[in-house]
N, C-alpha and C positions, 0 to 999 in steps of 0.2 A: 495472569495479567501482571506484567511488570510495570511499576510506576516509579518515576524519578522525582516528580514534584507533585505533592498532594497534601491535603489536609483532611482529617476525619473530624467531623463535627456532628455530635448526636447520632453516631453510627452511619453517617452518610459520607461517602468519599467525594471530595471535590478536587479535580485535577487541574493544575495550572497549565494552560496551553498558550502557544504563540499563534496569532491569527494572521500575521504578516500583512495586516492592514490597520487602519485606525480602529483601536479597540473602543467599544462602547460599554460603559458600565452597566447599562440596562440589560445586557445579555449575560452578565456575570451571575453565577449561582450564589455568590456571597454578597450580592448587592445590598441585601437587607442588613447585613452585619457591618460591612465596610462603609457603604453610603458615601464614598468619595472623601472621607475624612482621614482614613488611614492609608488607603491605596496599597493594600497588601500585595496585590499582583505586581505593582511597579517595584516594590521593595524586593520581591523575590525574582524579578527579571522576566516576567511574562506579561501577557496581555489580559486574559480573563480566566476565571475559574469555570469549569464545566462539571456539573453533577454527574457522577458515574454510578450512582445508586447506593443501596445499603451494603455495608461491609458485613460479611458473614464469617470469614476466616482470614487471619493475618499470618503469613509465613515469613519469617526473617532468616536470611542466610547469615550465619556468623562467620566472620573472618578469623582465620587462625594464624 
């Protein structure tokens, strides 16, 4: 799975998505952390974060 915008917190991947509608913070997987005071999603240019589950292995392609 390739991911462009995401945050790993406590081993759980949260992906930033654009919903193309009015975003509701209640549906964000980081609502308990952000709670409309930081607006992490707005700062990064998305609508809400969606939990994608536990991270088991991270592979990084290095540019040469």
